[in-house]
Backbone as a ProteinNet text record, in pm:
[ID]
protein_1_A
[PRIMARY]
MVITDRDIQKLKEVFPTKDDVRSIVKMEVRTIVREELEELHTKVDLIDGKVDQVEETLEEHTRDLNTIKNDVKTNLEKRMKLEVRVNQLEAKI
[TERTIARY]
83.2	0	87.8	58.9	135.8	50.4	110	37.7	65.6	-39.4	-27.4	-40	-9.1	-25.3	-171.2	-258.3	-401.8	-440.8	-387.2	-413.5	-361.5	-245.6	-186.2	-273.4	-322.2	-408.6	-537.7	-596.8	-718.5	-691.8	-577.7	-541.5	-523.8	-462.6	-444.5	-578.2	-673.3	-805.6	-878.4	-856.6	-926.2	-859.3	-728.9	-655.2	-593.7	-620.8	-565.6	-414.6	-349.6	-205.1	-181.5	-57.7	-19.5	-60	-38.9	-76.5	-227.5	-302.3	-448.4	-495.5	-434.9	-471.8	-438.9	-322.3	-284.4	-385.8	-420.4	-514.6	-650	-697.5	-826.5	-820	-712.5	-696.7	-691.2	-617.5	-609	-746.6	-822.6	-957	-1044.9	-1037	-1117	-1077.5	-947.7	-899.2	-944.8	-933.3	-978.3	-1127.1	-1204.9	-1349.4	-1378.3	-1312.1	-1332.8	-1292.1	-1176.7	-1127.9	-1225	-1272	-1365.8	-1494.2	-1546.7	-1669.4	-1647.9	-1534.3	-1504.5	-1490.1	-1424	-1408.5	-1543.8	-1630.8	-1764.1	-1839.4	-1825.9	-1892.2	-1835.5	-1703.5	-1641	-1686.2	-1694.3	-1740.4	-1882.4	-1965.4	-2103.4	-2104.1	-2022.3	-2015.7	-1963.9	-1863	-1808.5	-1915.1	-1991.1	-2098.6	-2202.2	-2238.1	-2333.9	-2279.3	-2151.9	-2089	-2084.5	-2049	-2046.4	-2183.7	-2286.9	-2423.2	-2458.5	-2419.7	-2446.4	-2369.6	-2244.1	-2163.1	-2226.8	-2275.1	-2342.2	-2465.2	-2543.5	-2662.7	-2624.4	-2520.4	-2475.9	-2425.5	-2351.6	-2302.2	-2417.1	-2519.3	-2635.7	-2707.2	-2725.9	-2791.4	-2709.5	-2578.7	-2490.4	-2499.8	-2505.5	-2519.3	-2651.5	-2759.2	-2890.1	-2886.3	-2828.1	-2820.5	-2733.1	-2626.7	-2540	-2616.1	-2696.6	-2778.1	-2879.1	-2944	-3040.8	-2974.2	-2857.8	-2786.2	-2747.1	-2701.7	-2665.4	-2787.2	-2901.1	-3025.7	-3063	-3052.8	-3085.3	-2989.8	-2861.5	-2762.8	-2796.8	-2831.2	-2864.8	-2989.8	-3091	-3213.8	-3185.7	-3104.3	-3069.8	-2997.3	-2903.7	-2827.5	-2920.9	-3010.3	-3104.4	-3197.1	-3251.1	-3341	-3268.7	-3145	-3065.9	-3044	-3013.4	-2993.2	-3122.6	-3235.4	-3364.6	-3392.8	-3363.4	-3386.6	-3300.6	-3176.1	-3085.1	-3136.2	-3181.3	-3235.4	-3358.5	-3445.1	-3565.4	-3529.9	-3429.7	-3386.9	-3334.4	-3261.4	-3210.3	-3327.3	-3427.6	-3544.3	-3618.7	-3634.6	-3702.2	-3624.7	-3494.8	-3410.7	-3424.5	-3430.8	-3446.1	-3582.2	-3686.9	-3819.1	-3825.6	-3761.8	-3759.6	-3686.1	-3581.4	-3502.9	-3587.6	-3676.2	-3761.1	-3870.5	-3911.1	-4021.6	-3970.9
-117.7	0	124.1	210.2	332.9	449.3	536.2	654.9	769	824.6	932.5	1066.8	1170.7	1307	1335.1	1279.6	1297.9	1234	1118.2	1052.2	1137.7	1192.1	1279	1402.1	1462.1	1578.8	1546	1431.3	1389.1	1372.1	1313.4	1295.6	1429.4	1524.7	1657.8	1726.2	1703.5	1762.8	1701.7	1574.6	1503.8	1528.7	1521.9	1536.2	1675.1	1745.9	1880.4	1876.5	1982.8	1993.1	2034.3	2033.3	2071.8	2216.6	2302.6	2443.9	2459.9	2380.5	2385.5	2345.5	2240.5	2192.9	2299.4	2359.7	2467.9	2581.2	2619.1	2728	2695.9	2574.8	2532.3	2530.6	2477.3	2469.6	2610.2	2699.7	2837.9	2903.4	2884.1	2942	2885.3	2754.3	2690.6	2741.6	2751.1	2800.3	2944.2	3027.3	3166.5	3173.3	3091.2	3088.6	3047.4	2943.7	2895.6	3003.2	3063.9	3168.1	3286.4	3327.3	3439.1	3408.6	3288	3249.1	3246.2	3194.1	3188.6	3328.9	3417.2	3555.5	3624.9	3602.5	3662.1	3610.5	3481.3	3423.8	3482.8	3498.8	3558.2	3702.7	3778	3916.8	3921.6	3830	3823.5	3794.1	3698.7	3664.9	3782.4	3851.4	3967.6	4075.7	4098.6	4197.7	4159.6	4031.5	3985.5	4004.7	3971.6	3986.7	4134.1	4220.6	4364.6	4413.2	4364.9	4402.7	4357.9	4235.9	4184	4263.7	4297.2	4375.2	4512	4573.4	4702.6	4691.5	4585.8	4564.7	4547.2	4468.7	4444.5	4574.8	4654.5	4781.6	4875.7	4880.6	4964.8	4918.6	4788.2	4733.7	4763.8	4750.2	4778.8	4925.7	5014.2	5156.5	5185.1	5121.6	5139	5088.8	4972.1	4915.4	5001.4	5057.5	5145.1	5269	5326.3	5442.7	5405	5288.9	5243.1	5222.1	5160.8	5135.7	5266.8	5362.9	5493.2	5561.5	5549.4	5606.7	5539.6	5407	5332.6	5370.3	5379.5	5418.7	5556.1	5647.6	5783	5780.8	5703.2	5692.8	5632.8	5529.6	5465.9	5565.2	5637.2	5736.3	5843.8	5894.2	5998.6	5947.1	5826.9	5770.5	5740.6	5699.1	5672.7	5802.6	5908.6	6038.7	6084	6066.6	6104.4	6020.6	5891.4	5802.2	5841.9	5876	5918.2	6046.3	6139.9	6264.4	6235.8	6147.1	6110.6	6043.5	5957.6	5890	5989.4	6088.3	6192.5	6267.2	6299.8	6370.9	6286.1	6157.5	6068.1	6059.3	6048.4	6042.2	6171.2	6282.8	6411.2	6416.3	6371.1	6370.1	6275	6157.8	6061.9	6120.7	6196.5	6256.8	6359.5	6428.2	6527	6463	6344.7	6279.4	6212.4
0	0	0	-90.4	-105.9	-57.6	21.4	70.2	-26.3	-76.6	-173.8	-104	-179.4	-128.3	-92.9	-170.8	-146.7	-12.6	18.9	147.1	264	244.4	347.6	368.6	261.2	269	345.2	316.8	386.1	535.5	569	709.3	779.8	708.8	766.6	792	706.5	723.3	842.6	866.4	974	1109.2	1113.6	1238.6	1247.8	1357.3	1371.5	1396.9	1359.8	1382.7	1528.3	1565.7	1701	1729.1	1632.3	1648	1658.8	1581.8	1590.4	1730.6	1782.4	1916.2	2020	2009.4	2101.8	2096.3	1977.5	1957.4	2020.7	1998.3	2054.1	2207.3	2261.6	2406.3	2466.7	2403.3	2451.9	2454.2	2348	2342.7	2453.6	2474.3	2578.3	2716.8	2740.7	2869.9	2891.2	2790	2801.9	2834.5	2768	2793.5	2936.9	2983.3	3120	3220.5	3199.1	3290.2	3291.3	3174.2	3164.2	3241.5	3224.4	3294.7	3445.9	3488.8	3632.5	3690	3616.3	3662.8	3674.4	3578.4	3584.6	3706.2	3733.3	3850.2	3979.3	3982.8	4100.8	4120.2	4010.7	4020	4075.2	4030.3	4079.4	4229.2	4271.4	4413.3	4495.2	4445.2	4515.4	4527.9	4421.3	4426.2	4531.2	4537.4	4637.7	4778.4	4797.2	4928.5	4967.1	4872.7	4900.1	4943.8	4876.5	4912.9	5053.1	5088.1	5222.6	5327.3	5297.6	5390.8	5412.7	5306.5	5318.9	5408.6	5390.5	5474	5620.3	5645	5782.2	5845	5767.6	5819.9	5853.5	5767.8	5795.2	5921.8	5934.5	6053.4	6178.1	6167.8	6281.1	6321.1	6223.7	6253.2	6323.8	6276.7	6341.2	6484.6	6506.1	6640.4	6730.6	6675.3	6753.5	6797.9	6706	6742.4	6850.6	6832	6932.1	7067.8	7067.9	7192.9	7260.5	7182.9	7240.4	7300.5	7234	7286.7	7418.4	7421.1	7543.1	7656.3	7626.3	7727.5	7784.5	7695.4	7739	7826.9	7785.7	7864.8	8002.1	8007.8	8135.1	8224	8167	8243.5	8298.3	8213.4	8254.3	8363.9	8344	8444.8	8575.6	8567.1	8687.5	8763.7	8691.5	8756.4	8824.4	8756.1	8814.1	8938.7	8931.7	9045.1	9164	9135.8	9243.4	9309.9	9227.8	9283	9367.2	9318	9390.5	9522.9	9519.9	9642.3	9744.5	9697.5	9787.9	9851	9771.9	9824.5	9927.3	9895	9988.5	10118.2	10110.5	10230.1	10312.4	10240.4	10310.9	10381.4	10312.7	10374.1	10491.7	10478.5	10587.6	10709.6	10681	10788	10863.4	10792.8	10855.2	10939.5	10900.5	10971.9	11094.9
[MASK]
+++++++++++++++++++++++++++++++++++++++++++++++++++++++++++++++++++++++++++++++++++++++++++++

């Protein structure tokens, strides 16, 4: 059996060359990397959104806590003053 130029040409058409394979692999890798990066960007955006929500909630809770602290302090001062008055009245009786 003799291999002709035509047979070689047919084989070249069917089987990719080394450069063709490299090119295909590079394209596939680029596609995979691009898709993964897009997915990561989406995840980062979601995480950023969650962090923003948590920060807002923390700020609200901090304001609420400061209000409560102030109310406790004010009520404690009023209670102390009231106790002093009661003690003074008891002393008079």
